[in-house]
N, C-alpha and C positions, 0 to 999 in steps of 0.2 A: 109439336109445333115449336119452331126455333124462336127463342126470345132474343130481342136485341136491345134490352135495357131502355126502351122508350125512344130510341133514336128514330128520326123521321124515315129512315130507310128500313124500317122493321120488316117489310115484306121481301127485302133483298137477301141475298146469301150472307151468311155470317162472316165476320172478320175475326180471325183468331190471332192472338198475340203470344209471343214467347219471350221471356226474360232470361238472358243467358250472358255469357262472356263473349269475347271476340271469337270469331269463327275459325279456330285453329284446333287441329288434332281431334281429341275426343269430342269437343264441343261441336265441331263441324259434322262429326258422325251423327250426333243426335239431331242436329239441324237438318241434315239430308233426309233422315227418316221422317221428320215432321213435314218438310215441304213436299215430299212424295205423297204422304197421306193426305195433306191438304189438297193437292192437285187431284188425287183420286176421287176425293169427295166434293170437288168443285167449289171450295170456299177460299176466301182471301186470307192471306197469312202475312203477318209483319213480325219480324224478329228484331227485338230491341237488344242491341249488343252493348252492354255496359261492363261492369266488373264486380268483384266481390265487395260486399258492404264493408265499410271501414277499412278498405285496403290501405296499406302504407304508402307514403309518398304521394305523388300526384295521380296515382292510379285511381283513387277515389273520384277524381273529376269525371271519369267516364260514366259515373252513375247518374249524372244529370239527365241522361237519356231516359231514365225511369220516370222522371217528372212529366214526361210527355204521354204517359200511359193513363188512360181514363176510360170511363164507359162511353165517352163521346166517340172514341176511335176504335175500340175493340169490344167484341161481344163476349169473348172468353179468353182466358189467360193460362198459359203453361209457364210454370216457374221451376227452373232447375235449382232447387233449394240447396243441394250439396255444394254447388259452386258459389252461389251468392252468399250463403251463410257460413262459409268456411271460417270467417273471423268473428262471427257473432252468434248469439243464441237464437232459439226459436222465437222468443218474444220480439226480437228486433226484426226478424223476417216477417212475423205477423203484422208488426207495425207498418212495414213497407207496403205489404199487400192491402192493408186496411185503407191506404190512401187511394186505392183505385175504385172505391165504391163497390156496389153490389155486382161485381163481375164474377161469374162462375170461374173457378180456378182449379187446375190440376197441378199437383206437385210431382217432381221427378227426383227420386233417390232418397228424400227425407220427408217425413210427415210435416204438414203445414196446416195446423188447426183441423177443421172438418173436411178439408179438401181431399178428394181421392188421390192416392199416391201410386206412382209407377215405380216399382222396385225391380232390381235384378236379383237373382238368387245367389247372393254373395256367399252365403254359408255353404250351400251345397256345392257351388263351384270350387271353393277353396278345399272343401273336403275331398273332392274328386282328384285334385292334383296331388294332395298329400297322400291319398290312398294309392295313387299311381307310384309315388316314390317308395311306398312301403311294399306293395305287392309286386311290382314289376322289377324293382331294383334292390329290395331287401334292406333299405335304409331304416335305421332305428333312432339315431341321434339327429333329429331334425330340428334346426333352428327356425325361429320366426322373427322377421323384421316388421315391427308393428307400424301401422299408419297413425295419423293424428286422431286424438280422442273426439274432436269436433266433427268427424266424418262418420256417420252411422255405418256406412258400408265397411269401413276399416274394422270396426268392432265386430261386425258380422263375419268378416273373413277370419278374424282371430278365433271366433267360436267354431268356424268350420275346420280350422287346423286342429283344435282340441277335440272336435267330434271324431276326426279320422284317427287320431292317436288313441282315443278311448275305445273306438270300435275294434282296434287291433291289439288291445291290451298293452299299449305303450304308455310309459310315464312321461309327463311333460317335465322338462328340465327348466326350472326358472332361469338358470344362468344362460340358457340358449334362447330366451325370449327377450327382445330388446324393449326398453321403455318406449312408450308412445312418442312418436315424433311430434314436433310442434306444428308442422305443416308437411305438405308433400315436397319436402326438400331432399333431393338425392344425397347430398353431402352428409346428412344425418344418418342415412342408412349405411353409407360407406364407413362412417365413424363407428357405428354400432358393431359391424362385423370386425373391424380392426381391433376394437376393444376385446371382443370374444377371443380372437386369436392370440392377442397379447397376454390374456389371462390363462392361456392353455386350454381353453374350451373349444376344441375343434369339433365341429359337427360333421355328420356324413353328408348332409344336404342343408341348403338354406332356402326357406320359403319367404318370399318378399310380398308385402301387402299390395304392391302394384309393380308394373314393369319398369317404371323409372327407378324404383328402389332396387329391382333385380339387376338392372344395368349397373347401378352403383355398387352392388355386391360383387358383380363380376369384376369391376374395376379394382375394388379393394383386395379381392383374392389374387388377382394378377399382380398387384403391387407386392403382396406378401409372398409371391412365388408359388401360389397354388394353381393347379390346373383344373379347368372345368370342362367336362364333368369327371375327369379321371380321379382327381383328389376329392373334390367337393361338388356335388350337383347343385344346380340353382334353378329355381322356377319362379314365375311371377304371376301376375293377374292383370288383365285388361286386354292383352293382345294388341297393345298400342303404346309404344314408348314415345314420349314427347321429344324425340331427338331432333325434330325439325325446328323447335322453338327454344330449346335450351341454348345458352350461349356456348359457342365453340369456335375453335380454329382448326385448321387442317395441316397435319404434318405431311411432308413430301413422301410419296410412295407410289407404287403402281398397283393397279387392281385392288385386291383385297388386303394388300400390305399397307395401303394408306390408312392412317388411323386418325379418327376425329378426336380431338383433345378438348376436354372440359376439365373443370376441377374434378369432376368424375369422368374418367376416360371412357370412351365408347369405341369398341372395336367391331370388326365385321362379325365376330362370333356372337355379339349381342343380338344380331338379327335372327339367330337360330335358337330362340328362347322358348322353352316349354312353358306354357302359360294357360290361362283360362280366358276364353273369348268373352269379353263383356258386351252385351247386345245393345249398345247405345243407339244404333240406328233403329233397331226394333223398338226400343223404348220411346223414341221419337214418334214412331208410327202409332204405338199404343196410346201415347199421350193425346194425340190429335183425335183418335177414335173415341177415347173416353170423354174428352171435352165436348165433342159433338153429341155424344149420348146425353151428357148433362144438359146441353142446350135444347135437345129434343124432349127433355123431360123423362127420359128413360131411366130405369133403375141402373145404378152404377155400383159395382163392388167398392168397398173402401180401399182395397189394396189389389193391384194387378201385379202379379209376380211373373217376370220374364226369365226363362231359363238361360243358363250359361252353358258353355261348351268347352270341354278339355281339348287343348291343342298340343299335341305331342311333337316336340322337335328334338334337337340334339343336346341341349344344355342339361337335361336330366340323365343322359347316357344312352338314349334310344338312337337307333339308326333308321334311315328311311326303310320302309317295308312295303312289300307288294301285297300285303294282306288286304283282302276285300271283305273281311268279315263285317257284317252289318251289326246294328244295334241288337240288344236283347230282344228275342221274340221273332227274329228274322231268319232263324236257322233254316227254315224250309224254303227260303226265297231262291228263285232260279238264278242262273248266271247273268241273265239280262238285268234282273233286279239289282244284282251286285254292281253292275256297271253304273246304274243310276245312283246308287248309294255312294259311289266313289266321289261324285261331285257335290258341291254344296248347294243349298237351296237357292242361293243368289243367282245361279245360272238360269235365270228365267227366260232368256232369249232363245233357248234351245227348243226345238220342236218336241212335243210330248213323247213321240215314238223314237227318239234318237238312239236309245240302246239297241232296239230291234233293227233299225235301219243300219247302224254301224256294224253290228254283229253279222247280219246277213251279207253285207258287202265284203267283210273280212273273210268269212268262211268261203264265200264264192270265189274270191281271189285266190285263196289257198287251193281250191278245187280246180283251178285252171282258168277262171275268168280273168279279164284284164284287171290288174290292180289299180289302174288309174281312177276308176270310179270310187273305190274305197279311199284312196289317198286324198282325192279332191274333197270328198265329203268330210273326212277327218279334219282337213285344214279349215274348212268352213266352220265346223262345229267348234274347233279350238278357238278360232278368232272371235266367234260370237260370245263364247263363255268368258274369255279373257277380258273382253270389253265390259262384261257384267261384273268383273272382279274375281273371277275364278282363279284358283291356285294352279300353277303348272304342275306342282307335285301331285295333285289329284288326277291330272290327266295321265301321268305315268302309271297310276294305279289302274286307270281305264285300260291302258295298253297291256298291263299284266293280265287283266281280266280277259281281254280279247285273246291273248296267247293261250290261256287255259281252255279256251273253247275248242282248240285243235289239239288232239291227243298225240298225234304223231310228231316226230322230230325231223320231218323232211326238210331238205334244204330250201324248198320253196316257202314253207311257213316261216323258217328262220330269216330268209331274205326279206320277206314281206314285213315281218315284225321289225327287222333292222331298219327298213325304209320308213316305217311308221315312226320309230324313235328319232331318226334323223329329221323327218318332217316336223315332228313336235318340237325338237330343239331349234330348228331353223325358224319355225313360226313364232315360237316364244321369243327368240332373240329379235326377230323382226318387229314384233309387237313392242318389246321393251325399247328398241332403238327408236321406233316411231314415237312412243310415249316420251322418251328422252328429248327428242327433237321438239315435240310440242311443248314440253316443260321449259326448255331453253328459250324457245321463241316467245312463249307467254311471259317468261321472266323479263326478256328483253323489251317486250312491248310495255309491260308495267313500269319498267325503269324509264323508258322513253316518255311515257305518259307523265310520270312524276317530274321529269325534267321540264316538260312543257308547262306543267302547272306551276312549278316553283318559280319560273321566270316571268309569270304574268305580272305586269306592272300595276294593274288596278283591278277592281272588282269586275267590271265589264269584260276586261280581257280574260280574267280567270274563268268567268262563266262561258265565254266563247271557246276558250281552250278546252275546257271540260267537255262541252258539247261536241267539239271536233274530235276528241279522242275516244269517246264512249263507243262509237261504232267499231273501232279497232279491238275493243275488249269484248264486244258482243253483248253489251249491256243495253237493253231496249228502252229503259226509262230511268230518270234520275230527277230528284228535287234537291237543290242546294239552298240552304237556309242560313241566314246570319241573325244572331240575336240583336234586339233593338239597340242595346248599349254600344254596339260596335258599328252601326250604320246609320247614325243620326235618326233613330226611330225610338219611340217610347220604350222604356226598359221592359215593360210587360208585353211587348209585341215583338214580332219577328218580321224579317223581310225576305221574300223569296228572291234569290239571286238568279236561279235558273230553273225553268220547267222544261224537262226533256221527256217527251212522250212518243211512243211508237217510232223510235229511232230518229227523232228530229226535235229541235228546240221549238217551244211554243211561246208566242208573244203573250205576255201578261201585262195589262195596263198598270201604270204606277199606282193608281189608287186601289188596285186589286191585289197588290203584292204584299201589303202589310196585313198581318193577321195574328190571331192568338196562336202561339206555338203548340198548344195542346191539341189543336186540330190537325197538326202535322203539315198540312198544306192548305192554302186558301181555297175557299169555296168548296165545290163538290168534286174536286179533281180525282179523289180516290173512289168515287162511285162509278165504277166502270162496267162496261157491258160484259167483259170476260174476267174470269178469276185471275188474280195476280198474287205474286209472292214478293215481299219487300224486305230489305235489310235496312234497319234504322240504326245509324251509328253517330256517336257524339263527335264534335269537332272542338278540341281544346288544346291549349298550349300551357303547360305547367298549371298554374292556378287560374288561368284566364279561360272562361267559357266563350267560344267563338260562335257556335251554332251547331247544326247537325245536317246530316245528309241522308236521303232515302234513295237506295239503289233498287230498281226493279230487277228481279232475278234474271241473269243471263246464264253464263256458265256456272254450274253448281260447284264452284271452287272457293271455299271459304276464305283462304288466305288472300285471294285477290281483292276481296272487298275490304279486308283489314289493311292491305297495302294502300288501296285508294283512300281509305279513311285517313290514314296517317299522312299521305301526301297532300290531301286537301287541307288538313289541319295546318301543316307547315306552310302551305301556299297562302292560306287565309291569314295566318299570323304575319307572314312577310308582307302581304298587301297592306294590312292594317298598320304595320310599322312604317311602310313607305308612305302611306297616306298621312300618318301622324307627323312624319318628317316633313312632308310637303306642307301640311297645315302649320307646323312650327315655322318653316321657312317663310310661308306667306304671312304669318303673324309678325315675324321679324321685319319683313319688307313693309308691311302695313304700318308697323310702329315707326319705321324710318320715314315713311311717307307722312305719317301723322306729325312726326317731329318737324319735318320740313314745312308742312302746312302751318304748324303752330309758329315756327320761326318767321315764315313769310307773313302770317297774319299779324304777328307782333310788330314786324317792321312796318307794315302798312298802317297799323294803328298808331305807331309812334311817329311816323313821318307823314304820309299822305293824309290820313284822317285828321291829324292835328293841324296840318297846314290848311285843309279845307275848313276845319272848325274856326281857325284863326281868321281865315279869309272871310268867313261868314260874319264874324264879329266886327271886322274892319269895315265891311260893306255897311253893316247896320250903323256903325259909328259915323261914317261919312254921310249916310242918309240923314241922321239926326242933325249933323253939323250944317248941312245944306239947308234944312228946314229952318234952323234957328237963325241963320244969316239971311234968309230970304233971297238968296242969290239965284234961285231957279224959278224965275217968273213964269216961264212957259211949261215947267214941269218935266222937261225932257231928261234932265240929269236924274231926277227922282225916279222916273219910270225906268231908266237904264239901270240904276242901282237896284231897284226892286227886282227887275229881271235877273240881274247878276246874283242877287241874294237867293232867288228861287233855284237858279241853276246850281249854286253852291250847296244849298240844302239837299237838292236831289242827288248831287254827286256824293255828298256825305252819307245819305241814306243808302245809296248803291254800295259805297265802300263798307258800311256796317254790315249789309247783307252778305257781301263777298267775304268779309272777315268771319262771319258766322258759318258760311259754307266751308271755309278753310279750317275752322276750329269750332265745331259744334259741341262745346263743352257740356251743354245740357244733355246731350244724347247719352254719354257715359254715366253722368251723375244722376239724371232724372228719368231716363228712358225715352222711348220713341214718342209717346203721346205728348210729353212735355216739350220735347224738341220740336215737334211739328207745331205745337201751339206757339212757341216762341218765334219760329220762323214765319208762321202765318201772320202773327202780329206785326212783325217787322215789315213784311210785304204789304199788308193792308195799310199801314201808316204811310208807307212810301207812295202807294198807288191810289190811295183814297177810294177804295171800294171794299165791299163786305167779304170777309172770309170767315166761315164758321167751321169749327173743328168739333166733331163728335167722336169721343173715344173713351169715355168714362174717366173716373178719377184715378184709377189704379195704374200702376206700371205694368205693361203687358209682359208676360213671362217669355221673353225672347232672348236668344243669345246675341252676342255683340255683332256678329256678322249680319244676322237678319235685321237687327236694328239699323245698321249702317246702310245696307242695300235698300231697305224700304224707305228710309229717310231721303235717299238720293232720288228714288222714284217719285216721291211726293214733291220734292223740290223741282224736278224736271217738269212734272205735269202742271204744277202751279205756275212755273215760269212760262209754259206754253199758253196757259189760260190768260196770263197777264199780257204777254207780248203779241199774241196772234189772234185770240178769240174775241177781243173787244167785249169782254164779259163785265157784268156789273156785280156779279155775286159768284163765289166759289164755295162749295161745301166739301169738306174733307171728312171721311168716315172711316173709322178703324173698329172692326168688331169680329167676333168669332162667328163662323158660318153656322147657320141653324141646321141641326141634325148631323153635323160633321165635327165632332170634338177634336180640338187641336188645330183646326183649319182657320187661318186668319184671312179676312177680306179687307183690303184697303182700297178706297174709292176716292177719286178727285173728280167732282162734277161741277161744271160751270154752265151759265146761261148765255154763252156766247154764240157766235155765228156758225160754229161747227166747221168740219173739214172732211175730206175723203181719206180715211185711214189707209186705203189701198193705193192711193196715188203716190208717185215718187216725188221726193222733195230733195233735190240734189244739195249737198252741203249741210243738210239738217239731219243729225244722227240721234236726236233725242228719243224718238219712238223705239228705234232699234236698241239703244242703250238701256231703256227701261225694260224692254223684253228680255235682254240678256241678264239683267240683274234679277228679274223674276225667275228665270230658268236656273240661275245659279243656286237659288234657294229651293229648287224642285217645284216651283210654282208655274203659273201661266198668266199672261197679260192679255186683256181684251180691251177694245175701244169701241164704244157705241157713240156715234156722232150723227147729228142732224142739224138743220138750220136753227133749231130751238136750243141747242147746247150739246156738250160733249161730256161723256163719263169715261174716265180711264179706271179700269178695275184690275187689281192684282189679287189672285187667290193662291195661297200657299198652304198646302196640306201638311199636317203633322208638325207644324212649326211652333205651336204653343205648348209648352210643357204643362202637364197636369199639376195641380197643387200637391205638395209633398204630404205624406201621411201625417195627420194631426194638424195640418195647416188650415186655417179658416180662409174663406173667400170673402173679401170686403163687400159689405152690403152695397148694392147698387152697381157693382162692377160687372164686367163681362163674365159670363159663365166660363169656368175652367181657368180663370186667371189666378195666378199665384199671389198670395198676400206677401208684401215685403215690408 
């Protein structure tokens, strides 16, 4: 029975996670094996692509993606410990995995506590290639270029080197064994060989701990004027040199004379390196199978050892051979069995009886039947196997095996065999050209996608651009997420910028787009009817964490997802820079407007207000003089002066209110609630009716823009109540929404005559202005009106900041309000 760590979807298929580095080179190989196995077993798979722990520079920022792993999102975990732990010890790795809770774990390449570990047979693999140098070529002085001490496999390969020497009675020469490298840095391998030669310690052959080191050795030997393999043979380990990701430039040249230049130079000869095939893809498959067995409660061995394979090429001194001799124990195999053994096991697309079919058609064509059926079938089989990753060299061995089926030397047999060779060459070249065209086209599309993303002016445009480009890349699903600190969202939350599912963008309501990033996506979007495979990648720029992206598997090409990740990170960084620049420009403009309002308010206060105040005093003085003199027997002058005094006081009150609107000093100094109280008091005194403000005693934890916009909404709503509603009482309420932390509700309710919110009011823009202000804050405005009164309500989600850690909330204040 599969356990799912108590998740509510425990009855559903398991979700497997894998922690590894970006999907390039050997990492991609293991990932491909893992996604194949996950698909075969019908389970969901998420690959978290970070980096090595404690990586130098900004590379460690990629490891933020590991913070998203928990038992809420995955049921089991595969950890490529040799990659993640290259800079740290086992304790640090165990500490990382301890953060994920009780998640069953499988380790790859290095032990990780009690977790089962998937290993390759490094020791036997290295022993086999050294044995080949000794037995096939007679070498005796064999040097070894050591890998780093913090990689268990490097130590096992050194032991395999020693095993082969001891098995053949050869002495290990300490001067021919380099000191352990600090890391897998090719330049260190080149320097080690250069020192050996400078000290007069010339070996017969050099064995490198991996293929990158072997390429470095070839470079150092060429620089020293040594030929490979004529002067010194060179072999490696992995069957995969990281030539695609090492920094390089290209010298001019044609064909194989063009040389890729690095600090360690790479030539076309490096591609014919005798080596040991490291079964990374197979290890990925075994890791998934072992993890599923753990989840099913089945017994699992503590170690799963995956065999390696010797790959003989030219750098050891061997030439291509037509030999079809099979492995030990197959001496009695028939010629058709030898044909099957010539191809690798990865040619899974071929029919099971292909050797018999091909042999029958070949012999029939030699005996006089039409050769067309044989040639057509040969072409079909070659195309199928090349698509599966088969080597063309192995098909040449098949052709040699077919030729041996016919004993005579007739011209017809020779002509048919020559036709088969030409067909193989033409088919292989056509396949390579087609692959080259696909690669160039894919590269062009990825570049164009990057250009489209990097020119997006804002977040909405970036999301639309990504959704528009994903079909070109064949990616069926994607979730783009920004961390809260970058998109006006609480720092412990994230905002979903794009949900792209089944080849189309999906509308996500604003209140459903903010979520805990540990869930990866909001809601139940990852609980799907069909199994899926995802790539989770971090988005960061230097030390700034921007967010992350989830790609649903489209083409199984690791570098494409790496390129998209880098392009999205650059595009997001640029958008945030642009938005910060816009915000800064808006702040400057607002500061200028505020300065102008302050200037105008000062002038009104110093001129018009003072004049009105003086006029009011003069009117009062005239009133008193008239009364003392008794000159107004009918009271008309007194009444006129009283009316003039009322008008003057009203104009003065209006002017004070206007000055407050132009310069609401209390807003910046005391906050929204205090500013609303001050404005309400001024209006109540002027209009002589009741205004009650309910907002607690604390200052609400709002930013300056939110305070400014909401004050204007309250002022406009209160103005409408005073001027149009014929109200006797207005209630203003500011509070946090119940059950929705961080959401602010602002209400202005009166007991006036009401109005129709849907009716047009030409020349009156107050309602539209209030709605625009609410929407600028990400909120919404509603109006409830009846003959018994009107309530204007603004609801703004996620606008109230939570209290800082360690801060207390004032007693009697609104929940979630920050103490100041």
